[in-house]
C-alpha positions as CSV (number, residue, x, y, z in Angstrom):
1,M,251.9,-0.1,373.6
2,D,250.0,2.4,371.6
3,K,248.2,5.7,372.7
4,E,244.8,4.2,373.2
5,E,246.4,1.4,375.3
6,R,248.1,3.8,377.4
7,K,245.0,5.8,378.0
8,N,242.9,2.8,378.9
9,R,246.0,1.7,381.4
10,Y,245.9,4.9,383.0
11,K,242.1,5.0,383.4
12,S,242.3,1.7,385.0
13,M,244.8,2.9,387.8
14,S,243.9,4.1,391.2
15,S,244.2,7.5,392.2
16,N,247.3,6.5,394.2
17,Q,248.8,4.7,391.4
18,R,248.3,7.7,389.1
19,K,249.9,9.9,391.6
20,A,253.0,7.6,391.9
21,L,253.4,7.3,388.3
22,I,253.1,11.2,387.8
23,L,255.6,11.7,390.5
24,K,257.9,9.1,389.2
25,K,257.7,10.8,385.6
26,M,258.4,14.1,387.1
27,K,261.4,13.0,389.3
28,A,262.9,11.5,385.8
29,L,262.4,14.8,384.2
30,G,264.2,16.5,387.3
31,I,260.9,18.6,388.1
32,E,260.3,18.9,391.9
33,V,257.0,19.1,393.4
34,G,256.2,22.7,394.4
35,S,258.9,24.0,392.0
36,G,256.4,26.2,390.1
37,V,255.5,29.9,390.3
38,P,253.9,30.8,393.9
39,N,250.3,31.5,393.9
40,K,250.0,30.3,390.0
41,I,247.3,27.9,388.9
42,Y,248.5,25.9,385.9
43,D,246.1,24.5,383.3
44,K,246.6,21.1,381.5
45,S,248.1,22.7,378.5
46,E,250.6,24.8,380.4
47,V,251.9,21.8,382.2
48,S,252.3,19.8,379.1
49,E,254.2,22.7,377.4
50,L,256.5,22.9,380.5
51,I,257.3,19.3,380.5
52,Y,258.0,19.6,376.6
53,I,260.2,22.5,377.3
54,A,262.2,20.6,379.9
55,K,262.6,17.7,377.5
56,C,264.1,20.0,374.9
57,F,266.6,21.8,377.3
58,P,268.3,19.1,379.6
59,E,270.4,21.8,381.0
60,L,267.3,23.5,382.8
61,R,266.9,20.1,384.8
62,E,270.6,19.9,385.6
63,K,270.6,22.4,388.9
64,N,273.5,20.9,390.7
65,K,275.9,20.3,387.7
């Protein structure tokens, strides 16, 4: 599936489906809901950057190991 197909598929999803997909991807990356810095508002580029960093350093996701 190319980038344009993924974008169209995402846009065709309901809000609840999008939330479920995002939560599933976060769980796969070991990111917990609410695990950010308190009282910090993240913009889209910061979130993308944090996900990229987490992918590069799997040891950051391995809390209990």
